[in-house]
Rosetta silent file (secondary structure, phi, psi, omega in degrees, C-alpha in Angstrom):
SEQUENCE: XXXXXXXXXXXXXXXXXXXXXXXXXXXXXXXXXXXXXXXXXXXXXXXXXX
SCORE:     score description
SCORE:     0.000 S_00000001
   1 L     0.000  126.297 -177.094   12.189   44.920  -25.287 S_00000001
   2 L   -80.325  152.761 -179.116   11.996   41.408  -23.928 S_00000001
   3 L   -68.871  130.418 -179.679   14.129   38.635  -25.390 S_00000001
   4 L   -76.681  133.086  179.399   12.208   36.565  -27.939 S_00000001
   5 L   -78.562  173.525  179.384   11.974   32.869  -27.186 S_00000001
   6 H   -61.050  -43.155 -177.072   12.581   30.045  -29.629 S_00000001
   7 H   -64.021  -45.592  179.190    8.858   29.449  -30.199 S_00000001
   8 H   -62.766  -37.492  179.934    8.113   33.132  -30.937 S_00000001
   9 H   -64.020  -45.695  179.373   11.121   33.226  -33.279 S_00000001
  10 H   -62.568  -43.674 -178.987    9.907   30.193  -35.243 S_00000001
  11 H   -64.876  -41.456  179.407    6.377   31.616  -35.507 S_00000001
  12 H   -62.574  -47.220  178.911    7.781   35.007  -36.640 S_00000001
  13 H   -63.884  -41.841  178.258    9.979   33.464  -39.341 S_00000001
  14 H   -61.524  -42.517  179.323    7.153   31.196  -40.441 S_00000001
  15 H   -65.075  -39.131  178.359    4.745   34.123  -40.742 S_00000001
  16 H   -62.636  -47.739 -179.617    7.328   36.095  -42.733 S_00000001
  17 H   -62.742  -39.935  179.248    7.905   33.191  -45.114 S_00000001
  18 H   -60.324  -46.127  179.937    4.146   32.697  -45.459 S_00000001
  19 H   -65.691  -47.691  179.493    3.599   36.351  -46.399 S_00000001
  20 H   -61.019  -44.301  179.794    6.530   36.469  -48.840 S_00000001
  21 H   -63.448  -38.700  179.014    5.438   33.180  -50.414 S_00000001
  22 H   -67.253  -43.590 -177.372    1.854   34.418  -50.769 S_00000001
  23 H   -66.508  -45.370 -176.892    2.850   37.756  -52.287 S_00000001
  24 L   -93.076    9.407  179.409    5.277   36.253  -54.822 S_00000001
  25 L    53.293   47.770  177.500    3.178   33.122  -55.437 S_00000001
  26 L  -107.185   94.976 -175.094    5.969   30.750  -54.258 S_00000001
  27 H   -56.367  -47.299 -179.124    4.117   27.689  -53.040 S_00000001
  28 H   -56.781  -35.088  178.773    7.056   25.836  -51.335 S_00000001
  29 H   -67.195  -38.917  179.174    7.723   28.999  -49.243 S_00000001
  30 H   -63.944  -46.796  179.497    4.086   29.118  -48.157 S_00000001
  31 H   -62.530  -40.989  179.736    4.152   25.437  -47.054 S_00000001
  32 H   -63.720  -39.938  178.897    7.461   25.963  -45.248 S_00000001
  33 H   -63.758  -45.716  178.517    6.028   29.004  -43.454 S_00000001
  34 H   -61.698  -43.584  178.608    2.901   27.096  -42.362 S_00000001
  35 H   -60.263  -42.901 -179.596    5.077   24.216  -41.146 S_00000001
  36 H   -65.799  -30.947  179.463    7.272   26.561  -39.083 S_00000001
  37 H   -73.551  -35.117 -176.603    4.156   28.101  -37.522 S_00000001
  38 H   -78.434  -37.057 -175.635    2.694   24.703  -36.633 S_00000001
  39 H   -49.043  -49.433 -178.421    5.899   23.059  -35.209 S_00000001
  40 H   -58.917  -40.283 -178.120    5.981   25.110  -31.927 S_00000001
  41 H   -67.898  -42.307  177.858    2.365   24.245  -31.084 S_00000001
  42 H   -63.584  -45.110 -179.464    2.919   20.540  -31.802 S_00000001
  43 H   -62.453  -45.244 -178.780    6.168   20.500  -29.815 S_00000001
  44 H   -63.135  -39.376  179.526    4.539   22.282  -26.840 S_00000001
  45 H   -65.546  -42.474 -179.621    1.633   19.803  -26.861 S_00000001
  46 H   -64.764  -43.088  179.304    4.043   16.847  -26.960 S_00000001
  47 H   -61.338  -43.370 -179.608    6.128   18.274  -24.101 S_00000001
  48 H   -70.801  -26.982 -179.486    3.022   18.792  -21.931 S_00000001
  49 H   -75.513  -26.865 -178.671    1.713   15.305  -22.745 S_00000001
  50 L   -77.191    0.000    0.000    4.857   13.608  -21.477 S_00000001
């Protein structure tokens, strides 16, 4: 099993929060999950742009 990077970890946690929030109808958890999934892509784009 390969070591999971920071980006994959954030996406995994975000996806988990998103699913739990959706199942239990907890809106703040859904938004937090979506935010955690988006952050790595935004950060990667910013790093590549510099």
